[in-house]
N, CA, C and O atoms as CSV, one atom per row, in Angstrom:
chain,resi,resn,atom,element,x,y,z
A,1,MET,N,N,-1.346,-16.075,-4.276
A,1,MET,CA,C,-0.493,-15.413,-5.227
A,1,MET,C,C,-1.159,-14.128,-5.715
A,1,MET,O,O,-2.364,-14.093,-5.968
A,2,ILE,N,N,-0.373,-13.099,-5.839
A,2,ILE,CA,C,-0.876,-11.795,-6.268
A,2,ILE,C,C,-0.991,-11.780,-7.788
A,2,ILE,O,O,-0.044,-12.130,-8.492
A,3,GLN,N,N,-2.147,-11.377,-8.286
A,3,GLN,CA,C,-2.370,-11.331,-9.731
A,3,GLN,C,C,-1.680,-10.116,-10.347
A,3,GLN,O,O,-1.529,-9.081,-9.698
A,4,ASN,N,N,-1.265,-10.252,-11.601
A,4,ASN,CA,C,-0.710,-9.122,-12.328
A,4,ASN,C,C,-1.752,-8.008,-12.413
A,4,ASN,O,O,-2.947,-8.270,-12.547
A,5,GLY,N,N,-1.287,-6.772,-12.333
A,5,GLY,CA,C,-2.180,-5.622,-12.381
A,5,GLY,C,C,-2.628,-5.127,-11.019
A,5,GLY,O,O,-3.191,-4.037,-10.914
A,6,LYS,N,N,-2.390,-5.906,-9.974
A,6,LYS,CA,C,-2.758,-5.475,-8.617
A,6,LYS,C,C,-1.788,-4.399,-8.146
A,6,LYS,O,O,-0.646,-4.326,-8.600
A,7,PHE,N,N,-2.266,-3.564,-7.225
A,7,PHE,CA,C,-1.443,-2.518,-6.631
A,7,PHE,C,C,-1.103,-2.901,-5.200
A,7,PHE,O,O,-1.896,-3.538,-4.507
A,8,LEU,N,N,0.103,-2.498,-4.764
A,8,LEU,CA,C,0.551,-2.766,-3.408
A,8,LEU,C,C,1.068,-1.477,-2.793
A,8,LEU,O,O,2.022,-0.880,-3.291
A,9,ALA,N,N,0.443,-1.055,-1.721
A,9,ALA,CA,C,0.884,0.121,-0.977
A,9,ALA,C,C,1.781,-0.357,0.157
A,9,ALA,O,O,1.407,-1.231,0.940
A,10,VAL,N,N,2.972,0.233,0.231
A,10,VAL,CA,C,3.979,-0.171,1.217
A,10,VAL,C,C,4.237,1.004,2.158
A,10,VAL,O,O,4.371,2.148,1.722
A,11,PHE,N,N,4.305,0.705,3.435
A,11,PHE,CA,C,4.552,1.704,4.470
A,11,PHE,C,C,5.857,1.385,5.182
A,11,PHE,O,O,6.420,0.307,4.996
A,12,ASN,N,N,6.340,2.319,5.999
A,12,ASN,CA,C,7.634,2.141,6.657
A,12,ASN,C,C,7.568,1.469,8.022
A,12,ASN,O,O,8.594,1.309,8.682
A,13,SER,N,N,6.381,1.076,8.449
A,13,SER,CA,C,6.287,0.357,9.716
A,13,SER,C,C,5.012,-0.469,9.738
A,13,SER,O,O,4.044,-0.157,9.045
A,14,ALA,N,N,5.020,-1.512,10.532
A,14,ALA,CA,C,3.835,-2.362,10.675
A,14,ALA,C,C,2.679,-1.567,11.265
A,14,ALA,O,O,1.527,-1.765,10.878
A,15,HIS,N,N,2.979,-0.673,12.197
A,15,HIS,CA,C,1.930,0.141,12.803
A,15,HIS,C,C,1.227,0.992,11.746
A,15,HIS,O,O,0.000,1.083,11.734
A,16,ARG,N,N,2.005,1.614,10.862
A,16,ARG,CA,C,1.420,2.486,9.825
A,16,ARG,C,C,0.591,1.679,8.818
A,16,ARG,O,O,-0.484,2.125,8.416
A,17,VAL,N,N,1.066,0.519,8.412
A,17,VAL,CA,C,0.306,-0.257,7.436
A,17,VAL,C,C,-1.001,-0.760,8.050
A,17,VAL,O,O,-2.021,-0.827,7.363
A,18,MET,N,N,-0.977,-1.113,9.332
A,18,MET,CA,C,-2.204,-1.568,9.990
A,18,MET,C,C,-3.184,-0.407,10.185
A,18,MET,O,O,-4.396,-0.599,10.078
A,19,LYS,N,N,-2.677,0.785,10.467
A,19,LYS,CA,C,-3.559,1.946,10.580
A,19,LYS,C,C,-4.155,2.289,9.216
A,19,LYS,O,O,-5.332,2.641,9.128
A,20,ALA,N,N,-3.363,2.191,8.162
A,20,ALA,CA,C,-3.870,2.436,6.808
A,20,ALA,C,C,-4.954,1.415,6.465
A,20,ALA,O,O,-5.974,1.765,5.872
A,21,GLU,N,N,-4.735,0.157,6.835
A,21,GLU,CA,C,-5.755,-0.878,6.617
A,21,GLU,C,C,-7.049,-0.486,7.316
A,21,GLU,O,O,-8.127,-0.598,6.732
A,22,TYR,N,N,-6.953,-0.029,8.560
A,22,TYR,CA,C,-8.131,0.393,9.313
A,22,TYR,C,C,-8.854,1.541,8.597
A,22,TYR,O,O,-10.077,1.516,8.460
A,23,ILE,N,N,-8.104,2.534,8.147
A,23,ILE,CA,C,-8.688,3.696,7.456
A,23,ILE,C,C,-9.424,3.246,6.195
A,23,ILE,O,O,-10.568,3.640,5.966
A,24,LEU,N,N,-8.777,2.433,5.390
A,24,LEU,CA,C,-9.372,2.014,4.120
A,24,LEU,C,C,-10.583,1.115,4.318
A,24,LEU,O,O,-11.569,1.232,3.590
A,25,LYS,N,N,-10.519,0.229,5.288
A,25,LYS,CA,C,-11.682,-0.629,5.565
A,25,LYS,C,C,-12.835,0.170,6.165
A,25,LYS,O,O,-14.000,-0.147,5.926
A,26,ARG,N,N,-12.517,1.198,6.937
A,26,ARG,CA,C,-13.549,2.079,7.479
A,26,ARG,C,C,-14.314,2.772,6.344
A,26,ARG,O,O,-15.497,3.083,6.477
A,27,HIS,N,N,-13.621,3.005,5.235
A,27,HIS,CA,C,-14.253,3.597,4.050
A,27,HIS,C,C,-14.808,2.524,3.107
A,27,HIS,O,O,-15.177,2.816,1.970
A,28,GLU,N,N,-14.862,1.286,3.594
A,28,GLU,CA,C,-15.449,0.148,2.893
A,28,GLU,C,C,-14.785,-0.141,1.544
A,28,GLU,O,O,-15.453,-0.520,0.582
A,29,LEU,N,N,-13.474,0.041,1.489
A,29,LEU,CA,C,-12.716,-0.282,0.281
A,29,LEU,C,C,-12.226,-1.729,0.359
A,29,LEU,O,O,-11.831,-2.205,1.423
A,30,GLU,N,N,-12.257,-2.404,-0.753
A,30,GLU,CA,C,-11.846,-3.802,-0.804
A,30,GLU,C,C,-10.334,-3.889,-0.941
A,30,GLU,O,O,-9.778,-3.837,-2.038
A,31,ILE,N,N,-9.694,-4.024,0.206
A,31,ILE,CA,C,-8.233,-4.140,0.265
A,31,ILE,C,C,-7.892,-5.372,1.087
A,31,ILE,O,O,-8.732,-5.923,1.798
A,32,LEU,N,N,-6.647,-5.784,0.972
A,32,LEU,CA,C,-6.200,-6.955,1.722
A,32,LEU,C,C,-4.805,-6.684,2.264
A,32,LEU,O,O,-3.920,-6.273,1.513
A,33,LEU,N,N,-4.599,-6.906,3.544
A,33,LEU,CA,C,-3.278,-6.800,4.150
A,33,LEU,C,C,-2.559,-8.126,3.906
A,33,LEU,O,O,-3.051,-9.189,4.284
A,34,ILE,N,N,-1.383,-8.051,3.268
A,34,ILE,CA,C,-0.667,-9.263,2.881
A,34,ILE,C,C,0.804,-9.166,3.280
A,34,ILE,O,O,1.313,-8.067,3.500
A,35,PRO,N,N,1.489,-10.302,3.376
A,35,PRO,CA,C,2.950,-10.246,3.500
A,35,PRO,C,C,3.516,-9.643,2.216
A,35,PRO,O,O,3.102,-10.019,1.119
A,36,ALA,N,N,4.450,-8.720,2.346
A,36,ALA,CA,C,5.050,-8.098,1.165
A,36,ALA,C,C,5.838,-9.138,0.376
A,36,ALA,O,O,6.564,-9.937,0.966
A,37,PRO,N,N,5.707,-9.138,-0.940
A,37,PRO,CA,C,6.496,-10.066,-1.756
A,37,PRO,C,C,7.992,-9.847,-1.545
A,37,PRO,O,O,8.428,-8.729,-1.270
A,38,ARG,N,N,8.758,-10.894,-1.672
A,38,ARG,CA,C,10.207,-10.802,-1.471
A,38,ARG,C,C,10.876,-9.855,-2.448
A,38,ARG,O,O,11.934,-9.299,-2.154
A,39,ALA,N,N,10.266,-9.670,-3.607
A,39,ALA,CA,C,10.843,-8.777,-4.624
A,39,ALA,C,C,10.821,-7.313,-4.178
A,39,ALA,O,O,11.523,-6.476,-4.744
A,40,LEU,N,N,10.016,-7.015,-3.169
A,40,LEU,CA,C,9.934,-5.644,-2.658
A,40,LEU,C,C,10.742,-5.529,-1.381
A,40,LEU,O,O,10.716,-6.418,-0.531
A,41,SER,N,N,11.450,-4.441,-1.257
A,41,SER,CA,C,12.153,-4.224,0.008
A,41,SER,C,C,11.262,-3.348,0.886
A,41,SER,O,O,10.991,-2.192,0.562
A,42,THR,N,N,10.816,-3.918,1.994
A,42,THR,CA,C,9.962,-3.172,2.915
A,42,THR,C,C,10.544,-3.273,4.308
A,42,THR,O,O,11.184,-4.263,4.663
A,43,ASP,N,N,10.314,-2.234,5.092
A,43,ASP,CA,C,10.788,-2.233,6.472
A,43,ASP,C,C,9.912,-3.091,7.378
A,43,ASP,O,O,10.386,-3.651,8.366
A,44,CYS,N,N,8.622,-3.188,7.029
A,44,CYS,CA,C,7.726,-3.892,7.949
A,44,CYS,C,C,7.298,-5.269,7.457
A,44,CYS,O,O,6.746,-6.044,8.238
A,45,GLY,N,N,7.533,-5.598,6.192
A,45,GLY,CA,C,7.185,-6.909,5.688
A,45,GLY,C,C,5.727,-7.094,5.326
A,45,GLY,O,O,5.301,-8.212,5.035
A,46,LEU,N,N,4.947,-6.013,5.337
A,46,LEU,CA,C,3.526,-6.085,5.004
A,46,LEU,C,C,3.209,-5.088,3.896
A,46,LEU,O,O,3.938,-4.116,3.696
A,47,ALA,N,N,2.113,-5.337,3.178
A,47,ALA,CA,C,1.653,-4.415,2.141
A,47,ALA,C,C,0.137,-4.486,2.068
A,47,ALA,O,O,-0.474,-5.472,2.481
A,48,ILE,N,N,-0.452,-3.442,1.543
A,48,ILE,CA,C,-1.891,-3.429,1.282
A,48,ILE,C,C,-2.072,-3.653,-0.207
A,48,ILE,O,O,-1.523,-2.921,-1.031
A,49,CYS,N,N,-2.845,-4.671,-0.541
A,49,CYS,CA,C,-3.064,-5.066,-1.927
A,49,CYS,C,C,-4.491,-4.702,-2.339
A,49,CYS,O,O,-5.434,-4.885,-1.569
A,50,TYR,N,N,-4.641,-4.178,-3.576
A,50,TYR,CA,C,-5.965,-3.803,-4.065
A,50,TYR,C,C,-5.975,-3.743,-5.584
A,50,TYR,O,O,-4.929,-3.721,-6.233
A,51,ASN,N,N,-7.184,-3.716,-6.134
A,51,ASN,CA,C,-7.384,-3.668,-7.580
A,51,ASN,C,C,-7.197,-2.258,-8.118
A,51,ASN,O,O,-7.351,-1.272,-7.397
A,52,GLY,N,N,-6.866,-2.187,-9.389
A,52,GLY,CA,C,-6.650,-0.910,-10.047
A,52,GLY,C,C,-7.880,-0.037,-10.127
A,52,GLY,O,O,-7.759,1.185,-10.208
A,53,ASP,N,N,-9.072,-0.633,-10.106
A,53,ASP,CA,C,-10.282,0.175,-10.220
A,53,ASP,C,C,-10.524,1.058,-8.994
A,53,ASP,O,O,-11.344,1.973,-9.052
A,54,ILE,N,N,-9.825,0.798,-7.889
A,54,ILE,CA,C,-9.962,1.675,-6.721
A,54,ILE,C,C,-8.659,2.414,-6.399
A,54,ILE,O,O,-8.522,3.001,-5.326
A,55,TYR,N,N,-7.706,2.382,-7.334
A,55,TYR,CA,C,-6.410,3.044,-7.111
A,55,TYR,C,C,-6.599,4.501,-6.701
A,55,TYR,O,O,-6.063,4.926,-5.678
A,56,ASP,N,N,-7.351,5.269,-7.481
A,56,ASP,CA,C,-7.540,6.690,-7.186
A,56,ASP,C,C,-8.258,6.896,-5.857
A,56,ASP,O,O,-7.926,7.814,-5.108
A,57,THR,N,N,-9.235,6.051,-5.563
A,57,THR,CA,C,-9.981,6.169,-4.311
A,57,THR,C,C,-9.091,5.883,-3.110
A,57,THR,O,O,-9.178,6.577,-2.097
A,58,VAL,N,N,-8.243,4.875,-3.210
A,58,VAL,CA,C,-7.314,4.548,-2.126
A,58,VAL,C,C,-6.376,5.724,-1.881
A,58,VAL,O,O,-6.189,6.146,-0.740
A,59,LEU,N,N,-5.789,6.251,-2.946
A,59,LEU,CA,C,-4.856,7.368,-2.800
A,59,LEU,C,C,-5.560,8.603,-2.247
A,59,LEU,O,O,-5.017,9.294,-1.386
A,60,HIS,N,N,-6.758,8.881,-2.737
A,60,HIS,CA,C,-7.519,10.040,-2.239
A,60,HIS,C,C,-7.862,9.868,-0.756
A,60,HIS,O,O,-7.740,10.810,0.027
A,61,THR,N,N,-8.288,8.671,-0.379
A,61,THR,CA,C,-8.659,8.411,1.016
A,61,THR,C,C,-7.469,8.577,1.942
A,61,THR,O,O,-7.580,9.214,2.989
A,62,LEU,N,N,-6.333,8.011,1.565
A,62,LEU,CA,C,-5.141,8.135,2.406
A,62,LEU,C,C,-4.628,9.576,2.430
A,62,LEU,O,O,-4.123,10.035,3.455
A,63,THR,N,N,-4.753,10.287,1.316
A,63,THR,CA,C,-4.365,11.701,1.283
A,63,THR,C,C,-5.250,12.517,2.222
A,63,THR,O,O,-4.751,13.352,2.976
A,64,SER,N,N,-6.555,12.279,2.177
A,64,SER,CA,C,-7.471,13.048,3.023
A,64,SER,C,C,-7.250,12.784,4.505
A,64,SER,O,O,-7.575,13.624,5.344
A,65,GLU,N,N,-6.697,11.617,4.831
A,65,GLU,CA,C,-6.389,11.264,6.221
A,65,GLU,C,C,-4.947,11.629,6.590
A,65,GLU,O,O,-4.507,11.369,7.710
A,66,ASP,N,N,-4.210,12.236,5.642
A,66,ASP,CA,C,-2.794,12.577,5.828
A,66,ASP,C,C,-2.006,11.347,6.272
A,66,ASP,O,O,-1.255,11.385,7.247
A,67,PHE,N,N,-2.199,10.251,5.527
A,67,PHE,CA,C,-1.594,8.977,5.903
A,67,PHE,C,C,-1.108,8.234,4.663
A,67,PHE,O,O,-1.526,7.106,4.401
A,68,LEU,N,N,-0.233,8.867,3.911
A,68,LEU,CA,C,0.232,8.311,2.647
A,68,LEU,C,C,1.278,7.215,2.839
A,68,LEU,O,O,2.034,7.236,3.811
A,69,PRO,N,N,1.318,6.264,1.915
A,69,PRO,CA,C,2.335,5.211,1.978
A,69,PRO,C,C,3.699,5.731,1.552
A,69,PRO,O,O,3.817,6.847,1.046
A,70,ALA,N,N,4.714,4.929,1.757
A,70,ALA,CA,C,6.052,5.270,1.288
A,70,ALA,C,C,6.125,5.112,-0.226
A,70,ALA,O,O,6.762,5.913,-0.910
A,71,ILE,N,N,5.472,4.077,-0.745
A,71,ILE,CA,C,5.516,3.789,-2.182
A,71,ILE,C,C,4.337,2.895,-2.555
A,71,ILE,O,O,3.850,2.111,-1.740
A,72,ILE,N,N,3.893,3.027,-3.790
A,72,ILE,CA,C,2.863,2.136,-4.335
A,72,ILE,C,C,3.446,1.473,-5.577
A,72,ILE,O,O,4.004,2.136,-6.451
A,73,TYR,N,N,3.306,0.153,-5.635
A,73,TYR,CA,C,3.773,-0.638,-6.764
A,73,TYR,C,C,2.586,-1.215,-7.523
A,73,TYR,O,O,1.502,-1.405,-6.970
A,74,ARG,N,N,2.817,-1.488,-8.799
A,74,ARG,CA,C,1.864,-2.252,-9.608
A,74,ARG,C,C,2.579,-3.524,-10.036
A,74,ARG,O,O,3.684,-3.471,-10.577
A,75,LYS,N,N,1.949,-4.666,-9.796
A,75,LYS,CA,C,2.559,-5.938,-10.188
A,75,LYS,C,C,2.416,-6.128,-11.691
A,75,LYS,O,O,1.307,-6.169,-12.226
A,76,GLU,N,N,3.554,-6.241,-12.360
A,76,GLU,CA,C,3.579,-6.414,-13.812
A,76,GLU,C,C,3.764,-7.874,-14.210
A,76,GLU,O,O,3.201,-8.329,-15.206
A,77,SER,N,N,4.547,-8.601,-13.435
A,77,SER,CA,C,4.800,-10.019,-13.705
A,77,SER,C,C,5.261,-10.665,-12.404
A,77,SER,O,O,5.312,-10.011,-11.362
A,78,ASP,N,N,5.590,-11.935,-12.467
A,78,ASP,CA,C,6.015,-12.647,-11.255
A,78,ASP,C,C,7.279,-12.064,-10.639
A,78,ASP,O,O,7.522,-12.236,-9.444
A,79,VAL,N,N,8.079,-11.383,-11.435
A,79,VAL,CA,C,9.338,-10.849,-10.922
A,79,VAL,C,C,9.430,-9.324,-10.996
A,79,VAL,O,O,10.422,-8.747,-10.552
A,80,LEU,N,N,8.419,-8.672,-11.544
A,80,LEU,CA,C,8.500,-7.226,-11.733
A,80,LEU,C,C,7.357,-6.498,-11.034
A,80,LEU,O,O,6.181,-6.726,-11.316
A,81,TYR,N,N,7.738,-5.624,-10.124
A,81,TYR,CA,C,6.802,-4.721,-9.450
A,81,TYR,C,C,7.239,-3.308,-9.805
A,81,TYR,O,O,8.314,-2.867,-9.399
A,82,GLU,N,N,6.415,-2.606,-10.554
A,82,GLU,CA,C,6.757,-1.277,-11.052
A,82,GLU,C,C,6.287,-0.212,-10.065
A,82,GLU,O,O,5.103,-0.172,-9.730
A,83,PRO,N,N,7.193,0.658,-9.590
A,83,PRO,CA,C,6.743,1.762,-8.736
A,83,PRO,C,C,5.868,2.714,-9.547
A,83,PRO,O,O,6.260,3.156,-10.627
A,84,VAL,N,N,4.694,3.025,-9.030
A,84,VAL,CA,C,3.786,3.935,-9.737
A,84,VAL,C,C,3.531,5.219,-8.968
A,84,VAL,O,O,3.013,6.187,-9.523
A,85,TRP,N,N,3.892,5.229,-7.698
A,85,TRP,CA,C,3.698,6.420,-6.876
A,85,TRP,C,C,4.745,6.399,-5.763
A,85,TRP,O,O,4.903,5.396,-5.066
A,86,LEU,N,N,5.448,7.503,-5.605
A,86,LEU,CA,C,6.455,7.613,-4.552
A,86,LEU,C,C,6.032,8.691,-3.571
A,86,LEU,O,O,5.738,9.819,-3.964
A,87,GLY,N,N,6.004,8.346,-2.319
A,87,GLY,CA,C,5.650,9.304,-1.285
A,87,GLY,C,C,6.733,9.350,-0.247
A,87,GLY,O,O,7.869,8.936,-0.476
A,88,ASN,N,N,6.355,9.865,0.909
A,88,ASN,CA,C,7.305,9.923,2.008
A,88,ASN,C,C,6.532,9.854,3.305
A,88,ASN,O,O,6.072,10.877,3.812
A,89,ASP,N,N,6.382,8.647,3.853
A,89,ASP,CA,C,5.673,8.549,5.133
A,89,ASP,C,C,6.604,8.663,6.320
A,89,ASP,O,O,6.186,8.441,7.456
A,90,SER,N,N,7.874,9.009,6.076
A,90,SER,CA,C,8.811,9.163,7.181
A,90,SER,C,C,8.531,10.431,7.985
A,90,SER,O,O,9.104,10.615,9.059
A,91,GLU,N,N,7.659,11.309,7.481
A,91,GLU,CA,C,7.311,12.523,8.215
A,91,GLU,C,C,6.512,12.198,9.482
A,91,GLU,O,O,6.450,13.014,10.402
A,92,HIS,N,N,5.908,11.021,9.531
A,92,HIS,CA,C,5.049,10.641,10.652
A,92,HIS,C,C,5.521,9.320,11.237
A,92,HIS,O,O,4.765,8.348,11.218
A,93,PRO,N,N,6.732,9.249,11.752
A,93,PRO,CA,C,7.268,7.952,12.182
A,93,PRO,C,C,6.557,7.338,13.378
A,93,PRO,O,O,6.656,6.128,13.582
A,94,ASP,N,N,5.856,8.113,14.165
A,94,ASP,CA,C,5.248,7.569,15.375
A,94,ASP,C,C,3.737,7.417,15.284
A,94,ASP,O,O,3.099,7.177,16.310
A,95,ASP,N,N,3.134,7.546,14.108
A,95,ASP,CA,C,1.684,7.414,13.974
A,95,ASP,C,C,1.234,6.002,14.249
A,95,ASP,O,O,0.040,5.711,14.181
């Protein structure tokens, strides 16, 4: 179960989320690839979950690699995931 306060980065394809996982782990960031919660609508069904203390580092790392997610959510409660960052990864559909 995902704890409240965790962040979830969502991408538009399984390939993109797995590549993002590779990038973040290469930078030794503590992230976890998880099935996306049902409360979130995702195209690929996966999300990258991480703690708030590395939120800025995750975003900076993905920005520097030109590999931003479609959206980042923060889990507020069992039924509420608040969007905290909106991007557009549709520019790179074949990455």
